[in-house]
Each structure stands twice: as structure tokens, then as C-alpha cells.
N, C-alpha and C positions, 0 to 999 in steps of 0.2 A: 573231315578226312585228317584235315591239317592239327586240329584241336590236341588228337591224340599222341603228336609230334611235337608242337610249339611247348617249349619249355615257357613262354615269357604266358603261356594261359591259366589262365583259376582252375581248369579241366582237367583233369586227371583221370586218366581211359587206363587200367590193369590188363596183366598181360593176357592169352589168352590159355593162361596155363593156372589152374584152381592154386589160390597160397594161402599161410595165413596167414595173420592181421600184420598190418609193417605201416610206418610211418612214413609222410612224405612233405621233405624237405625240400623247397624249391631256396638255388643261387643264385649271383649275377656277379661277375669279375668283371672288370674295363681297362683295357688297357689301351697302347698308342704303339701302334706300331709305324716306323719312317723310313721310307724307301733310300737305299744306298744314296748320293749323289758319284760313287765311284767306280759302278759298272756291275756291281756285285747283287746279286736277287739275293731277296729276303724272303721265306719258309716259314710262315705254323699253321700245324698239323692236331688236330683238335678233335678229343674222344677221348675213351672209359680207356684205361691206364691198369698193370700190371706190376710186378718187379719180378727183376731177376734174383733181388738178393735174397743171398738161402735158397735158394731153389723152391723161391715163392712163384713162381711166373707161369698164370693162369688160375693160381689156386687162389689166391686175392686180388683184389682192388686197391685201389690207393687214391686219396684224392687229387690226386693230378690230371687236367684238364686237357692239357696242350704243352708244345715243346714247339720252339722257334728256333732257327739257324739262320747264319749269312755267310750266302758268300763265298771264299774261302778256310771257312772254315769247317770242321772234320763232324760230321752226324756223326751223334753220339759219344763225342770229346767235348765239345766247345758247341756249347749250345744252353739253354734260357728254360724252364720248365715251369709253367703256369700250374697251381693249385686254386683247389674252390676255399676260399677261409671258409667256407659259412661249414663246411666237411672240416676240414684241418685240424682243428682244436682235439677231434674225435678220433685222429687216427692216433694207431700205436702199433708196438710189436706185436707179433700174432700171440706171444705168451700174453700179453696185458694187451687184447684185445677188449675193445668199448663198443665194440657197435657191427653186424651185418649190414654190406648196404650195396645195391645197385643203380649204377645209372641209366633211370628210365629214360629222360629224352635229355635235347642238345640242340640250341637254337643260338644261331649267332647274327648278330646284327652291324651291317659294315657302312660303315658312314667316312667319305672323304671329309678334312677339315682343311683342307687348302683355300684358298678363296675361286671367283670364275677364272682368275685370268694368270693363276699358278698353278691347278691343276691340271698336271701334264701324266700321260700316260695310261696302262692299262691296269686292273688288277685283275686275276684269275683265281674264281670261285668254284668251289661245286661240292660236292660231298660225291666219293668214290664208294664202289660196293665193296672190296674190300680193303685192307690195312696193308699199307704198305713197310717197308722195314727200313728204314729210314740209313739203317750202319752199315747197308749191304754198298752204299756209292758213299765213295772219295770223296766229293764234297757237298755242302748243300747247297751251291749251282747246279750242282748234278742234277740233285733232287728239282730242284724247281723246270731245270728243261724235258726233264721227267715228265713232269704233272701237266704241267703246261699243253706238252705235247696230246695228253688223253681226251677221249672223247668227251668226260664227262666231268670235264674242266671247265668253266666261262667265261670271255670275257669280257671285263666291262670296264669305260674308261672310267676314269678320275672323275672327269666333267658328272657325269651324269651321277654320281653316287652324291654326290654337293646338297642336293635339294631332296633325293631321292634315294634314303637307304637303302641296302641292300640286305634281305631278309633271308634265311635259307634254315634248313635244320636236316640233323642226322633220322637216322630210321633205323630199324632193328635189320640184323643178318643175321645172327644166331639166336635163334627165337630162343632156344633151352639156354646158353649160354646168360644173355638177355635179363630170362624169366629168375634167372635163383641168382640170392645173394650172399658173397664171399667175405670173408674178416675182411674191416677195412686196416690196412696197414700204410705204415709212414711212406712218402717216397722212396725211391729209392738210393742206397747211398753214396754213387759217384755217377759221372757221367755215362749213357750210354745203359745206363741199369732200368730202366722206364721203358716199358711198352707198349706200346696199343694194344688194343684190346680187340676183337670184333665182332663182340655181339652186336654195337653199332657200329654203325657204319662211319668211317673216317671223311671229318671234314677238312678240306686243305686251303690255303690260303696262299696266293702265291704272287710278290712285289717286285716287279719288274725296276731295275736300276734307272732313278731321273738325273736330269741335268742337272734342278736344282732339289732338293731334298720335299717331301709331300707326305704330310701325317695323315694318318686315318687310326679312325676311332673304332674298337673293336670291341664290343660288348659279348661275353656269352653268357647266356639266360642256362640253366642245369635246377632239371628232378630228379630227384634221387629217392627210392624204397629203403630206407633204415628199419633197423630191429636194434635197439638200445639192448645195453647190457644193465646201464645205468635204472632202477625199478622204477622212479618215478618219469626220467625217459621213455621205459619203453610202455606205462600208461596211455601216452600218446597214439597207441598202434590202434587200427582197426579195423576192421574187417573189409574185403572189396571184392565184389562179383567178377568174375573173369569176364572178359569182352569174348567175342567171338573171333577164333584165329582168321575167316574170311578175313576181318577189317585187318588185316595187319599184313594181312597178302596183299591187300589192297598195297597199304601202303607201301610196302617194300617193293613194289611192280612200280605207282606213281613214283617214288623216290629213284628210282632206279632212271627211270624215263628223262624224267627232270632237274635231274644233277642238285635232291633237295629241295629245291624251288617246288614243292608239295602244293604249298597255296595257291601256285598258280595254276595248277592241272587242272582240265577239266572232266566232265563225264560224272555217272549216278556212282556214290559212295557210301558203302552201308553203314548203318545206323548205329550210331556211337551207344553200345546197349552196356550199362552198367558202368558208365562216366560217373563220375562224382565231379562238384564245383568246389573248389579248396583252393582259398587266396592263402599268401603267409600272413602267420600269425607276427608279435610281434616276440617273442621268446624262441629263440633258437633257429630260428627260420624253421621250425616245424609248421604245415598246414591242417587247418581247421575248415567245416564247412561253412564256407559264402555263398553269397548272392547275385555277384554278376562274375559270369563264366567269362565273358571276355573283354576285364579291364586290361589295359596293354596292347593290346593286340596291333596290329598296323593298317 
């Protein structure tokens, strides 16, 4: 079951809705998040994004995969936007569209970079079952407080993530929206114009303040379904047999119960019918058939 939503994995499990041929592209983004030593909380929100630019909300998708903010800064006004570097070169205006895309899966690995004597405090992480509107909060501290109090956001000590990184994934929420592929456009033109979509469940990380700054490595793995306009890239598309709807229903249930830590879920899971093994190729991050479906897994 976890293979279906693990973006690190070379297994691709198609949606339950029959689709035309498409290309699988895998990406990875690595960032370092440092806790604030002056009483401010740090928030990182991850998921697929659309943009409000020129009325394109929910009609397009952008390469933006995360937005972060700190403390007394205002969400939607002072924030940092993280884009998938593999997809960014193919994003364009709607008129000059180069590709249609959908963020198929999203996995995060979190690792504390401090030492055993300097790791302090907790980090709160989890996959929540609907997107939150960050701009309705006055401060990023308010976003952090709201997330910390949620049942589906788990606390983990900084010390525990030193030797054992935490790995969790998103899962489809709106299956119809998740299955469709939308024009890939540039990130929003200004603060607050990038909006999280609800096709995949939103992933959240909250880093409370510490007495001494503590650094974390956040590695974001992505898997995209793409249809390119360019003739050469379009030729990489291939057909994929749709998977059972019961599989994705089980994934949504397990994902909701485990806050995205689906790998730790127990119980029988449906067979991954329609799964294809697909590792990264050296060109453009495009994926082609492979031999090792388990490489890169924890």
C-alpha cells in the first residue's frame, strides 16, 4: 500500500480513473530549516499548488510544492516559496503552455542535523485531511498554534530524529481533481497568490522556538504525471492500466488514521494492480521501466 504514495519509490501506481498516455517525472528538493532562537515558530506547508494570478485558481497547477513562514510575519505577505526544480523549467504562462501536469505523490524525509548534546525541543509533523488557508491567520505563529493543536499533527523530539529520520507521505483527497492534469503555469506573481490545492492532502511541519538554533534537513520527493507539448518529450508518454478504486479508498483511510505515516499502518492491503516499476532516467527526470522497485526506501 505504501508503495502507491511513496514518491521515493520507483513503483508508479496509476489513478483508478482510466487516463490517456502520460510521462512520469520524479523530482527531489532539499532544504534546511533552522529553528528560531528568539521565541518565534517556523511553519512549512507542502502540497500541490495553483495560483490566483489572472483568475487561474483551481484551473491550473504550478511547480510550487511548499510555502514557509516564521513568527510574527504575516502569511500571504512575508513567506518563502519552494518550487520543484525539475518542473520549473517547463512552467510558463497559460498562453505559452508547455505541459499539463498533476502532482501524483509527495513524500517528505525529516532529519535533525544537530548533535546529541544540542538537539532540543520537538517538531510537529503530519499530513492533514484538508488544506488550510494560511492567509486567514494574522501571523505565522497563529498558523503554528492551530496546527500543533490538531489531532493529525504528531509531536516528535528533535533527539529522536538524529539517527532515525522521519518519513511520511501525502495521499489523494479529491480523487477526481487529483487524476486530472492541468496546465503547468509559473508560480504566482506575488506573495499570497500561491494557493494549496486539495487534490493531495496537505503536509505540515511546525518547528517551535529553541534556546539555541537547531537545523533540520527536509527532503521533499515528488512524482508528477506530465503531458508535454514538445514533440520529443511527448513521445515519452506511455499508457498505464488504472488501479482499483478500493486501493485508493484504503490509502485515504490509512493516511487519515496515521497522519501520513502509512508505512507503519498494519492490516491487509489491496494488491497493487497496475503498478509499474519506473526509476529515474538521466534525462529531464523522465522515468522509464526498471528492475528495482525497492531502491531508496527506508
